N, C-alpha and C positions, 0 to 999 in steps of 0.2 A: 328350258330351251336346251335340247341336247343335239349338238352338231354331230352328224354322221360323217365318218371319214372313209375315203376310198382306201381299201386294203389291197395292195397289189399282190400280196401273197394268195389271197382267195379270189379276188376279182380280176387279176391280170393287170396288164399295163393300162393306165388311164388314157382313154380316148373319148371323143364325143360319142361314137357309136356304142362303145362299151357302157358308158354312163347312161345313155338313152335306153339301151337294152335292159339294164338293171332297173331303172325306174318304170319302164313299160311292163316289165315282168311282175311288178307289184301293183299294176292297175292304173298307171298314170299315162296321160297323153303329153308328149314333150314338144316344146317349141324352143328354138335357139334364138337368143337375143345378144346383141353387143351394146353395152352401155359405155359411153365415153367418160373420161375423167370428169369429176364434179357433178355427175348425174345424181339427183336426189329424188327419191319418191317419198313425199310427206306421208304422215300417218294416214292409213287406209285399211280396208279389210276386203275380203273376197267372199263370194257366196258359195264357194266350193273349197274343199280341202286342196292344198297345193304343196309343192316342194320347190324350194329355191336351191339350185345346184350351181356350182361354179366350175368352169373348165380352166379359166385363167383370170388373173387379176385378183383384187381384194374387194369384197362386198361386205359392208357393215350392215347387219340387221338388228333392229331393236324391237323387242316385245316385252310387255309387262315390266318396264323400267330396267331391262337387262339388255346388254349388247353382246354380240358375237361378231367376229370377222371371219367370213368364209373365204377360203383360198382354194386353189386347184384341188378338185376331188372332194370337197366338202359339200354337204347338203343338209338342209334344215326343213323339217315339217312345219307348215304354217296352217293351223286348223281353220276351218270355215268360221268366218265372223271375227277372227282374232285381229285386233288392231295392231298394226306393225308399221315400221318405217325402214327404208333402205337407202344406202348411198354408196357410191363408188369411192374407195379410199386410194389415194396415191395418184400417180401420173399414168398408170396403165389402164386401158379399157378393160372392162369385165366381160368375158364371154360366159354367158349364163344359159342354163337349161331351166326353163320355167315349166314345171310339170303339174298338170291339173288332173285331179282324180276323175277317172272315168265314171259315168253314172251307173 
């Protein structure tokens, strides 16, 4: 699990449109979600490759017995079929970009 980090030196200032543009440029369709504190997504998988990206808040993702915490500008590739779990950490809602690989 390698967390990708927003690099303002090469990507410019972090914004929703900039993050969407970056993910769309590599072939993903983006949808924005807001998850309130204490939101938990139990173990599950998807039938497509996806990326979980965070604009604000803290989002803990678990895959293969490893955990990472995504913060503003972080994103993580979740392969098709990979069992994973996610939860909002702390008292702040998570603003997330859910990116699904275009067919």
